C-alpha positions in Angstrom: -11.2 13.4 0.1 -13.8 12.8 3.0 -11.9 14.9 5.3 -12.1 17.8 2.8 -15.8 17.1 2.3 -16.5 17.0 6.2 -14.6 20.2 6.6 -16.1 22.2 3.7 -19.7 21.1 4.0 -19.9 20.0 0.4 -22.2 17.1 -0.8 -20.0 14.8 -3.3 -21.5 13.6 -6.4 -19.4 10.3 -6.4 -18.9 7.7 -3.9 -15.9 8.2 -1.9 -13.8 5.8 -0.4 -12.5 6.3 3.1 -13.4 7.9 5.9 -13.2 11.8 7.5 -10.0 12.0 9.6 -11.8 14.8 11.8 -12.4 12.5 14.5 -8.9 11.7 15.0 -7.9 15.6 14.6 -10.6 16.4 17.1 -9.2 14.0 19.8 -5.6 13.2 18.9 -5.0 11.4 22.2 -7.8 8.9 21.6 -6.1 5.7 20.2 -8.1 4.0 17.2 -8.9 0.4 17.5 -9.0 0.5 13.7 -6.7 0.4 10.7 -6.4 3.5 8.9 -4.8 4.3 5.5 -3.4 7.5 5.2 -3.0 9.1 1.8 -0.9 12.4 1.3 0.9 14.1 -1.4 4.3 12.9 -0.5 3.5 9.8 1.3 1.2 7.0 2.1 0.8 4.9 5.2 -0.9 2.9 7.5 -1.9 3.4 11.0 -3.0 0.3 13.3 -3.6 0.3 17.2 0.1 -0.3 17.7 2.2 1.0 15.0 2.5 3.7 12.1 4.0 2.8 9.0 4.8 5.2 6.4 6.4 5.1 2.5 7.7 8.5 1.2 7.4 9.0 -2.5 11.1 9.6 -2.1 11.8 6.1 -1.1 12.4 6.8 2.5 10.3 4.8 4.9 9.1 5.0 8.7 8.0 2.7 11.2 7.0 3.8 14.7 6.1 1.6 17.9 3.1 3.9 18.8 2.9 1.8 22.5 6.7 2.6 23.2 7.0 5.7 21.1 3.6 7.5 20.9 5.3 10.9 19.9 6.8 9.1 16.8 10.3 10.1 17.6 12.3 6.8 16.9 12.3 5.5 13.3 12.5 1.5 13.5 13.1 0.8 9.9 16.6 -0.3 10.5 15.8 -2.3 13.8 16.1 -5.8 12.7 13.7 -6.9 15.4 11.0 -5.0 13.4 11.7 -6.4 10.3 8.7 -8.9 10.2 6.3 -6.2 11.5 7.6 -3.7 8.8 7.3 -6.6 6.0 3.7 -7.1 7.0 2.6 -3.6 7.3 4.1 -2.9 3.9 1.9 -5.7 2.6 -1.0 -4.4 4.3 -0.4 -0.8 2.8 -0.1 -2.3 -0.5 -3.3 -4.2 -0.2 -5.1 -1.2 1.2 -4.0 0.9 -1.8 -5.7 -1.1 -4.1 -9.1 -1.6 -2.3 -12.2 0.0 -3.0 -15.5 0.5 -1.3 -16.4 -1.7 1.7 -13.4 -4.1 1.1 -11.2 -1.1 2.4 -12.8 -1.2 6.0 -10.8 -3.2 8.7 
């Protein structure tokens, strides 16, 4: 919602959680030092400075090591070396999906 509001120039009547993703869209090569929750129609995900983790509504999961694979071409969900990282990111995603307001900022 903050992204759509920023794109349209609308003024929301309610307080919105989250931030606009326009800075990421305008400067995709610039890596964020923050953790970002991404919510879309068919998936939810979390992006940290090092990893991108996605859970699709279909049940499929994706994990990418952005340092080694910045183009997100190699899904690591079945790589046992990343099992602990995947578990940690799944827990973080669940936590962020339930947060509200300033408790969501990381």
